[in-house]
ZAMARDREN-723999 format. One record per residue (C-alpha): x, y, z. Coordinates in steps of 0.05 Angstrom, whole numbers, plus 5000, padded with zeros to 4 digits. Example, Ala and Ser with C-alpha at 12.3 -4.5 7.8 and 13.67 -1.06 7.14 Angstrom:
REM ZAMARDREN-723999
(rec (5246; 4910; 5156))
(rec (5273; 4979; 5143))
REM end
This chain:
REM ZAMARDREN-723999
(rec (4999; 4999; 5001))
(rec (5027; 5067; 4985))
(rec (5050; 5108; 5045))
(rec (5008; 5171; 5025))
(rec (4943; 5126; 5029))
(rec (4960; 5095; 5096))
(rec (4977; 5161; 5126))
(rec (4908; 5191; 5104))
(rec (4873; 5135; 5133))
(rec (4907; 5143; 5197))
(rec (4890; 5217; 5202))
(rec (4818; 5205; 5185))
(rec (4809; 5158; 5240))
(rec (4839; 5201; 5291))
(rec (4791; 5257; 5272))
(rec (4733; 5215; 5282))
(rec (4762; 5197; 5352))
(rec (4777; 5266; 5369))
(rec (4702; 5288; 5347))
(rec (4661; 5230; 5380))
(rec (4696; 5236; 5447))
(rec (4679; 5312; 5459))
(rec (4605; 5303; 5440))
(rec (4597; 5245; 5492))
(rec (4631; 5286; 5544))
(rec (4591; 5346; 5525))
(rec (4525; 5310; 5533))
(rec (4548; 5288; 5604))
(rec (4566; 5357; 5621))
(rec (4503; 5386; 5598))
(rec (4456; 5339; 5639))
(rec (4412; 5381; 5689))
(rec (4340; 5387; 5712))
(rec (4295; 5398; 5655))
(rec (4231; 5439; 5677))
(rec (4170; 5447; 5635))
(rec (4098; 5476; 5652))
(rec (4120; 5502; 5718))
(rec (4077; 5559; 5742))
(rec (4109; 5611; 5790))
(rec (4040; 5644; 5805))
(rec (3972; 5612; 5805))
(rec (3904; 5639; 5824))
(rec (3849; 5594; 5848))
(rec (3773; 5613; 5870))
(rec (3757; 5615; 5945))
(rec (3733; 5551; 5976))
(rec (3756; 5507; 5919))
(rec (3799; 5445; 5927))
(rec (3872; 5458; 5919))
(rec (3915; 5410; 5882))
(rec (3994; 5413; 5878))
(rec (4021; 5432; 5807))
(rec (4097; 5416; 5805))
(rec (4098; 5421; 5727))
(rec (4141; 5372; 5687))
(rec (4209; 5363; 5715))
(rec (4265; 5307; 5703))
(rec (4340; 5305; 5700))
(rec (4384; 5295; 5641))
(rec (4380; 5330; 5575))
(rec (4332; 5339; 5520))
(rec (4349; 5275; 5489))
(rec (4349; 5231; 5552))
(rec (4314; 5252; 5618))
(rec (4308; 5212; 5679))
(rec (4248; 5215; 5730))
(rec (4261; 5252; 5795))
(rec (4236; 5248; 5867))
(rec (4188; 5309; 5887))
(rec (4173; 5333; 5955))
(rec (4125; 5385; 5973))
(rec (4122; 5435; 6032))
(rec (4074; 5489; 6050))
(rec (3999; 5494; 6057))
(rec (3940; 5532; 6025))
(rec (3879; 5548; 6060))
(rec (3825; 5562; 6006))
(rec (3775; 5585; 6062))
(rec (3813; 5647; 6068))
(rec (3834; 5696; 6016))
(rec (3908; 5712; 6011))
(rec (3976; 5688; 5983))
(rec (4007; 5624; 6002))
(rec (4077; 5594; 5983))
(rec (4089; 5521; 5960))
(rec (4159; 5496; 5955))
(rec (4175; 5438; 5911))
(rec (4241; 5400; 5920))
(rec (4263; 5356; 5862))
(rec (4321; 5303; 5873))
(rec (4360; 5263; 5828))
(rec (4415; 5222; 5862))
(rec (4457; 5278; 5890))
(rec (4426; 5330; 5850))
(rec (4375; 5379; 5879))
(rec (4329; 5433; 5853))
(rec (4282; 5476; 5893))
(rec (4230; 5516; 5864))
(rec (4177; 5561; 5897))
(rec (4106; 5572; 5875))
(rec (4058; 5629; 5896))
(rec (3984; 5610; 5904))
(rec (3932; 5666; 5911))
(rec (3865; 5650; 5934))
(rec (3817; 5699; 5905))
(rec (3741; 5717; 5908))
(rec (3717; 5724; 5839))
(rec (3644; 5710; 5851))
(rec (3596; 5773; 5853))
(rec (3547; 5781; 5909))
(rec (3472; 5764; 5901))
(rec (3419; 5817; 5907))
(rec (3350; 5796; 5926))
(rec (3287; 5839; 5932))
(rec (3247; 5826; 5995))
(rec (3181; 5852; 5970))
(rec (3136; 5840; 5910))
(rec (3100; 5908; 5919))
(rec (3131; 5961; 5874))
(rec (3076; 6010; 5883))
(rec (3107; 6074; 5906))
(rec (3067; 6139; 5928))
(rec (3066; 6192; 5874))
(rec (3119; 6250; 5886))
(rec (3149; 6205; 5943))
(rec (3223; 6224; 5959))
(rec (3279; 6178; 5987))
(rec (3247; 6119; 5957))
(rec (3281; 6052; 5981))
(rec (3257; 5981; 5977))
(rec (3277; 5922; 6024))
(rec (3333; 5885; 5997))
(rec (3382; 5830; 6019))
(rec (3451; 5822; 5989))
(rec (3490; 5757; 6004))
(rec (3561; 5748; 5986))
(rec (3595; 5678; 5982))
(rec (3657; 5705; 6023))
(rec (3632; 5768; 6063))
(rec (3566; 5739; 6078))
(rec (3507; 5789; 6091))
(rec (3527; 5855; 6058))
(rec (3458; 5885; 6058))
(rec (3482; 5947; 6094))
(rec (3530; 5959; 6030))
(rec (3473; 5963; 5983))
(rec (3466; 6029; 5946))
(rec (3395; 6048; 5920))
(rec (3378; 6107; 5875))
(rec (3323; 6122; 5828))
(rec (3322; 6148; 5758))
(rec (3253; 6164; 5722))
(rec (3210; 6102; 5747))
(rec (3267; 6056; 5755))
(rec (3303; 6038; 5822))
(rec (3373; 6016; 5817))
(rec (3409; 5973; 5869))
(rec (3485; 5963; 5869))
(rec (3534; 5928; 5918))
(rec (3607; 5912; 5917))
(rec (3641; 5857; 5962))
(rec (3710; 5867; 5993))
(rec (3745; 5837; 5931))
(rec (3710; 5888; 5886))
(rec (3660; 5842; 5853))
(rec (3600; 5882; 5838))
(rec (3528; 5866; 5823))
(rec (3475; 5914; 5797))
(rec (3398; 5907; 5797))
(rec (3342; 5945; 5768))
(rec (3266; 5946; 5782))
(rec (3207; 5986; 5749))
(rec (3167; 6024; 5800))
(rec (3092; 6038; 5798))
(rec (3078; 6109; 5818))
(rec (3009; 6105; 5840))
(rec (2967; 6103; 5904))
(rec (2904; 6051; 5905))
(rec (2909; 6039; 5980))
(rec (2854; 6065; 6027))
(rec (2866; 6103; 6084))
(rec (2862; 6066; 6154))
(rec (2809; 6096; 6201))
(rec (2799; 6080; 6271))
(rec (2746; 6102; 6318))
(rec (2762; 6134; 6386))
(rec (2724; 6094; 6435))
(rec (2680; 6036; 6420))
(rec (2639; 6025; 6354))
(rec (2578; 6012; 6396))
(rec (2555; 6059; 6453))
(rec (2495; 6058; 6498))
(rec (2466; 6121; 6528))
(rec (2409; 6125; 6576))
(rec (2353; 6170; 6560))
(rec (2368; 6246; 6565))
(rec (2443; 6228; 6574))
(rec (2489; 6277; 6538))
(rec (2523; 6247; 6476))
(rec (2597; 6270; 6465))
(rec (2628; 6258; 6399))
(rec (2695; 6219; 6409))
(rec (2717; 6227; 6336))
(rec (2764; 6182; 6298))
(rec (2836; 6181; 6272))
(rec (2857; 6170; 6202))
(rec (2926; 6150; 6170))
(rec (2944; 6148; 6097))
(rec (3000; 6106; 6068))
(rec (3025; 6165; 6029))
(rec (3005; 6233; 6067))
(rec (3010; 6203; 6141))
(rec (2963; 6230; 6192))
(rec (2898; 6259; 6156))
(rec (2852; 6258; 6215))
(rec (2839; 6333; 6197))
(rec (2802; 6306; 6136))
(rec (2754; 6260; 6169))
(rec (2677; 6278; 6153))
(rec (2627; 6260; 6207))
(rec (2554; 6254; 6193))
(rec (2494; 6239; 6231))
(rec (2458; 6258; 6294))
(rec (2439; 6229; 6362))
(rec (2374; 6247; 6395))
(rec (2382; 6227; 6468))
(rec (2316; 6252; 6485))
(rec (2286; 6194; 6445))
(rec (2301; 6120; 6455))
(rec (2325; 6081; 6394))
(rec (2386; 6065; 6349))
(rec (2426; 6118; 6317))
(rec (2486; 6118; 6265))
(rec (2545; 6164; 6261))
(rec (2590; 6155; 6199))
(rec (2660; 6173; 6189))
(rec (2692; 6179; 6125))
(rec (2761; 6200; 6098))
(rec (2790; 6210; 6028))
(rec (2864; 6216; 6012))
(rec (2895; 6254; 5952))
(rec (2888; 6196; 5908))
(rec (2813; 6197; 5921))
(rec (2813; 6130; 5959))
(rec (2759; 6132; 6011))
(rec (2750; 6094; 6077))
(rec (2687; 6095; 6119))
(rec (2666; 6070; 6191))
(rec (2601; 6073; 6229))
(rec (2589; 6080; 6303))
(rec (2522; 6057; 6328))
(rec (2490; 6089; 6390))
(rec (2433; 6057; 6427))
(rec (2391; 6107; 6468))
(rec (2351; 6066; 6519))
(rec (2306; 6078; 6582))
(rec (2296; 6034; 6641))
(rec (2250; 5972; 6630))
(rec (2177; 5986; 6620))
(rec (2128; 5931; 6624))
(rec (2073; 5970; 6586))
(rec (2086; 5936; 6520))
(rec (2027; 5893; 6498))
(rec (2039; 5818; 6509))
(rec (2069; 5782; 6452))
(rec (2094; 5843; 6415))
(rec (2166; 5854; 6435))
(rec (2178; 5824; 6499))
(rec (2238; 5785; 6527))
(rec (2241; 5737; 6586))
(rec (2309; 5727; 6615))
(rec (2314; 5663; 6647))
(rec (2373; 5633; 6687))
(rec (2384; 5560; 6706))
(rec (2429; 5520; 6756))
(rec (2440; 5574; 6805))
(rec (2447; 5611; 6848))
(rec (2523; 5616; 6847))
(rec (2584; 5666; 6853))
(rec (2558; 5709; 6800))
(rec (2485; 5717; 6818))
(rec (2495; 5777; 6858))
(rec (2530; 5815; 6803))
(rec (2471; 5793; 6756))
(rec (2419; 5820; 6808))
(rec (2455; 5885; 6810))
(rec (2453; 5893; 6736))
(rec (2379; 5873; 6734))
(rec (2364; 5925; 6788))
(rec (2398; 5982; 6752))
(rec (2354; 5973; 6693))
(rec (2288; 5956; 6730))
(rec (2288; 5887; 6694))
(rec (2256; 5829; 6726))
(rec (2280; 5758; 6706))
(rec (2268; 5686; 6725))
(rec (2313; 5641; 6765))
(rec (2304; 5566; 6756))
(rec (2344; 5546; 6821))
(rec (2377; 5481; 6841))
(rec (2405; 5451; 6902))
(rec (2467; 5423; 6874))
(rec (2537; 5433; 6904))
(rec (2554; 5499; 6869))
(rec (2494; 5534; 6900))
(rec (2518; 5519; 6974))
(rec (2525; 5583; 7012))
(rec (2483; 5624; 6964))
(rec (2408; 5613; 6997))
(rec (2408; 5685; 7014))
(rec (2411; 5702; 6937))
(rec (2345; 5667; 6924))
(rec (2314; 5707; 6980))
(rec (2344; 5771; 6951))
(rec (2317; 5755; 6878))
(rec (2248; 5741; 6905))
(rec (2245; 5804; 6949))
(rec (2267; 5847; 6888))
(rec (2207; 5820; 6842))
(rec (2242; 5764; 6806))
(rec (2208; 5698; 6795))
(rec (2238; 5638; 6831))
(rec (2225; 5578; 6788))
(rec (2242; 5505; 6801))
(rec (2297; 5470; 6761))
(rec (2318; 5409; 6799))
(rec (2343; 5393; 6870))
(rec (2403; 5349; 6847))
(rec (2411; 5361; 6774))
(rec (2425; 5289; 6771))
(rec (2391; 5259; 6705))
(rec (2378; 5194; 6740))
(rec (2314; 5230; 6766))
(rec (2289; 5208; 6700))
(rec (2289; 5136; 6719))
(rec (2216; 5140; 6740))
(rec (2155; 5188; 6752))
(rec (2165; 5181; 6827))
(rec (2239; 5196; 6827))
(rec (2225; 5260; 6784))
(rec (2174; 5286; 6831))
(rec (2214; 5270; 6895))
(rec (2269; 5313; 6866))
(rec (2218; 5368; 6844))
(rec (2185; 5368; 6911))
(rec (2251; 5374; 6944))
(rec (2273; 5438; 6910))
(rec (2201; 5467; 6917))
(rec (2208; 5457; 6992))
(rec (2272; 5490; 6995))
(rec (2247; 5552; 6958))
(rec (2186; 5555; 7006))
(rec (2228; 5553; 7064))
(rec (2273; 5608; 7042))
(rec (2219; 5656; 7015))
(rec (2152; 5631; 7040))
(rec (2129; 5627; 6969))
(rec (2104; 5558; 6938))
(rec (2134; 5559; 6867))
(rec (2096; 5518; 6812))
(rec (2138; 5546; 6754))
(rec (2185; 5495; 6731))
(rec (2240; 5475; 6676))
(rec (2260; 5407; 6664))
(rec (2333; 5390; 6668))
(rec (2357; 5392; 6595))
(rec (2290; 5419; 6576))
(rec (2226; 5378; 6553))
(rec (2262; 5359; 6491))
(rec (2321; 5328; 6522))
(rec (2343; 5258; 6500))
(rec (2384; 5242; 6561))
(rec (2325; 5213; 6593))
(rec (2324; 5155; 6544))
(rec (2389; 5131; 6583))
(rec (2348; 5124; 6649))
(rec (2272; 5110; 6631))
(rec (2282; 5035; 6610))
(rec (2244; 5055; 6544))
(rec (2185; 5084; 6578))
(rec (2187; 5149; 6543))
(rec (2184; 5186; 6608))
(rec (2183; 5256; 6581))
(rec (2114; 5249; 6545))
(rec (2088; 5223; 6615))
(rec (2120; 5281; 6658))
(rec (2100; 5339; 6614))
(rec (2027; 5315; 6625))
(rec (2040; 5297; 6699))
(rec (2067; 5366; 6720))
(rec (2011; 5403; 6692))
(rec (1963; 5353; 6726))
(rec (1994; 5367; 6790))
(rec (1988; 5445; 6783))
(rec (2057; 5462; 6753))
(rec (2074; 5496; 6691))
(rec (2135; 5482; 6650))
(rec (2174; 5530; 6605))
(rec (2226; 5516; 6554))
(rec (2260; 5571; 6514))
(rec (2263; 5597; 6441))
(rec (2330; 5633; 6445))
(rec (2393; 5598; 6468))
(rec (2454; 5639; 6491))
(rec (2499; 5578; 6481))
(rec (2531; 5585; 6547))
(rec (2517; 5511; 6565))
(rec (2550; 5490; 6500))
(rec (2613; 5507; 6464))
(rec (2606; 5583; 6474))
(rec (2654; 5611; 6527))
(rec (2654; 5682; 6498))
(rec (2616; 5740; 6525))
(rec (2612; 5774; 6460))
(rec (2587; 5707; 6427))
(rec (2533; 5701; 6484))
(rec (2509; 5770; 6466))
(rec (2507; 5753; 6390))
(rec (2470; 5690; 6401))
(rec (2416; 5727; 6437))
(rec (2404; 5791; 6396))
(rec (2414; 5761; 6331))
(rec (2352; 5719; 6342))
(rec (2305; 5775; 6368))
(rec (2249; 5798; 6321))
(rec (2175; 5815; 6337))
(rec (2144; 5769; 6389))
(rec (2156; 5739; 6458))
(rec (2225; 5709; 6471))
(rec (2245; 5664; 6531))
(rec (2320; 5669; 6533))
(rec (2361; 5609; 6563))
(rec (2426; 5629; 6604))
(rec (2461; 5601; 6665))
(rec (2480; 5648; 6724))
(rec (2534; 5603; 6743))
(rec (2573; 5621; 6679))
(rec (2610; 5685; 6690))
(rec (2619; 5700; 6618))
(rec (2547; 5696; 6606))
(rec (2527; 5742; 6664))
(rec (2575; 5793; 6634))
(rec (2536; 5795; 6571))
(rec (2470; 5815; 6606))
(rec (2478; 5887; 6609))
(rec (2494; 5896; 6538))
(rec (2433; 5850; 6520))
(rec (2388; 5898; 6563))
(rec (2418; 5958; 6536))
(rec (2408; 5939; 6463))
(rec (2339; 5910; 6472))
(rec (2313; 5973; 6512))
(rec (2337; 6016; 6456))
(rec (2303; 5972; 6402))
(rec (2236; 5978; 6439))
(rec (2235; 5912; 6478))
(rec (2209; 5906; 6550))
(rec (2231; 5852; 6600))
(rec (2182; 5813; 6642))
(rec (2189; 5755; 6690))
(rec (2152; 5688; 6678))
(rec (2087; 5677; 6711))
(rec (2035; 5625; 6712))
(rec (1998; 5668; 6660))
(rec (2055; 5676; 6613))
(rec (2054; 5639; 6544))
(rec (2094; 5577; 6554))
(rec (2145; 5558; 6500))
(rec (2144; 5481; 6495))
(rec (2194; 5439; 6456))
(rec (2180; 5378; 6417))
(rec (2183; 5318; 6460))
(rec (2240; 5272; 6437))
(rec (2236; 5212; 6480))
REM end
């Protein structure tokens, strides 16, 4: 082989060796941590779950990169706004890389404004218009006190910002009109009772308007009361606001005189009757009756509640009231036989005679002649049919009623007792059933008397000559 050719080959081989060795060494020298997709700064919403984000990190070079171990230190509390630091430590054999990452917890959710009313009616010319609203923020909580309200034309605007600067705006169209009636309230009672020739003093009323406020000076009062004549009188009160809305009320005045027995029998007369007493409220009742010169009828008993009140039987008798007989025991087993009934009846008759010296023959059956409770005791003998004939044969006269006050049933209200009585009055004779052992019922008597006297009724006690109201026998 020629020497020149051998020398060229040798030189070429040496060049290749020289070139290969530095590249290999260079690749080794250039190995380091290769970092991709690492974020130095991250924002996350408040109250969301935080997940670490160490990016893509390996050790080596772009051609060959080895997996590294990663450790993380630092915490992020997403329930609190602010910046937090997370430190990532990457290790490959003896090599270490440390990188810090800033995490910012932010509030980027706007507050919510909700209207607390569905009434957007506003008084005409009203100033300083506001509507009830509520503002709730996911981070700040209730920020209602930060809501701004202002009106342009017929639109009301609401605006609120939370502590992070998130802002919400809301608008609502307003209706500038007034269709609400004023409120009107009478001074004193809506019903008044005045004795004949007593002076009527107007008590007036008060009125308030939702737009104009107190408009009592606009109240118009119409009507007259003639206290020199018994009867019913009406006084009307009306008020109108600036939008022509009108409200009216009426006061009723009854002018009455003390009881007068001169009315023709069967025309407009009332017989107040009281069962089961006397009792703790009978003295008060007698005072009321005396005040109005009203005579009533007491169907008395000798049951336990009457103990200690015998003096009231005597008082009632001496003041001109009729003492009737109800029952001695008020035990329904008196209906087990005719003899048992009359034994009970004669016992209470004897008591009344002993107290008053008067032999009463006016009676009321326990439960009335229409009672059905006797069926439980008479063994099917239909005793009420027998007794209603037997008492008359023995010289007694029994009375039922054609108006019940309801005080022996579910009624426990004085006003309801009054209503139950007066709502059933018309033209004729009325025997009213009440119980003087019920305080709420006694409390209604004065209003009943005043009302009836003003309506032209007279009050009378039952006598043997009185028309007897009888129920249908139900045995």
